[in-house]
C-alpha positions as CSV (number, residue, x, y, z in Angstrom):
1,M,112.3,126.7,71.4
2,F,111.9,124.0,68.9
3,F,111.3,121.1,71.3
4,T,107.9,120.8,69.8
5,L,109.5,119.1,66.7
6,A,111.0,116.3,69.0
7,P,107.8,114.1,69.0
8,T,107.8,114.2,65.2
9,Y,111.4,113.1,64.9
10,L,110.9,110.4,67.6
11,G,108.0,109.1,65.5
12,I,110.2,109.1,62.4
13,A,112.8,107.1,64.2
14,N,110.3,104.7,65.5
15,A,108.8,104.2,62.0
16,A,112.3,103.7,60.5
17,Y,112.9,101.0,63.2
18,D,109.6,99.3,62.7
19,F,110.0,99.3,59.0
20,T,113.6,97.9,59.2
21,V,112.4,95.0,61.5
22,S,109.4,94.3,59.1
23,Y,111.8,94.4,56.1
24,L,114.2,92.0,57.7
25,R,111.5,89.6,58.7
26,G,110.2,89.7,55.0
27,E,106.8,91.2,56.0
28,V,106.8,94.4,53.8
29,P,103.9,94.3,51.3
30,G,105.2,94.2,47.7
31,E,108.5,92.8,48.6
32,P,109.4,89.1,48.2
33,P,109.0,87.2,51.6
34,V,112.8,86.7,52.1
35,K,113.9,86.5,55.7
36,R,117.1,88.5,56.2
37,R,117.2,88.5,60.0
38,M,119.5,85.5,60.4
39,Y,122.6,87.6,59.6
40,P,124.6,88.6,62.7
41,T,125.5,92.0,61.2
42,K,121.8,92.8,60.7
43,Q,121.0,91.6,64.2
44,I,123.7,93.9,65.7
45,A,122.5,96.9,63.8
46,V,118.9,96.3,64.8
47,A,119.9,96.0,68.4
48,Q,121.9,99.3,68.1
49,M,118.8,101.0,66.6
50,R,116.7,99.7,69.4
51,I,119.1,100.9,72.1
52,Q,119.3,104.3,70.6
53,L,115.5,104.5,70.2
54,E,115.1,103.6,73.9
55,Q,117.6,106.2,74.9
56,M,115.8,108.8,72.9
57,R,112.4,107.9,74.4
58,S,113.8,107.9,77.9
59,I,115.4,111.4,77.9
60,F,112.4,112.8,75.9
61,L,109.9,111.5,78.5
62,R,111.9,112.8,81.3
63,A,112.1,116.3,79.7
64,V,108.4,116.3,79.1
65,L,107.6,115.2,82.6
66,E,109.8,118.0,84.1
67,A,108.2,120.7,81.8
68,R,106.9,123.7,83.8
69,P,107.0,127.4,83.8
70,N,110.4,128.9,84.9
71,P,112.3,125.7,84.8
72,S,115.6,125.4,86.7
73,K,118.9,125.4,84.9
74,D,119.3,121.7,85.2
75,E,115.8,121.2,83.7
76,R,116.6,123.5,80.9
77,M,119.9,121.8,80.2
78,R,118.1,118.4,80.1
79,L,115.6,119.8,77.7
80,Y,118.4,121.0,75.3
81,A,120.0,117.6,75.7
82,A,116.7,115.8,75.0
83,H,116.2,118.0,71.9
84,Y,119.6,117.3,70.5
85,T,119.5,113.6,71.4
86,V,116.1,113.1,69.6
87,M,116.9,115.2,66.6
88,E,120.4,113.6,66.0
89,G,119.2,110.1,67.0
90,A,116.4,110.2,64.5
91,N,119.0,110.9,61.8
92,D,121.4,108.2,62.9
93,I,118.6,105.6,62.9
94,A,117.3,106.6,59.5
95,R,120.7,106.5,57.9
96,R,122.1,103.4,59.5
97,P,123.7,101.2,56.8
98,S,121.5,98.1,57.8
99,A,118.3,100.1,57.3
100,P,116.7,99.4,53.9
101,A,116.7,102.2,51.4
102,A,112.9,102.5,51.6
103,A,113.1,103.3,55.3
104,R,115.3,106.2,54.7
105,A,113.1,107.7,52.0
């Protein structure tokens, strides 16, 4: 199973979120120190990113904590759900319209 890729995708999603927050605060090196965080549309988008990131972390950690030889059907299904959630969630966070182009590169 490819669940071993999930931590990498979780890290990518976290990096995209962190970069977006830094960008909106005007803290990215090489960029003008323009604060863009006062716009409600940006605030909502960052909040949605944070919620999705927390959901991904939660289901990922539960699947990792339940890992054992010969898992039950529920544990296997939760692992599949965690794998799907993390992989798709990382894509959603990185392609969100409010995220700056550099975060999606």
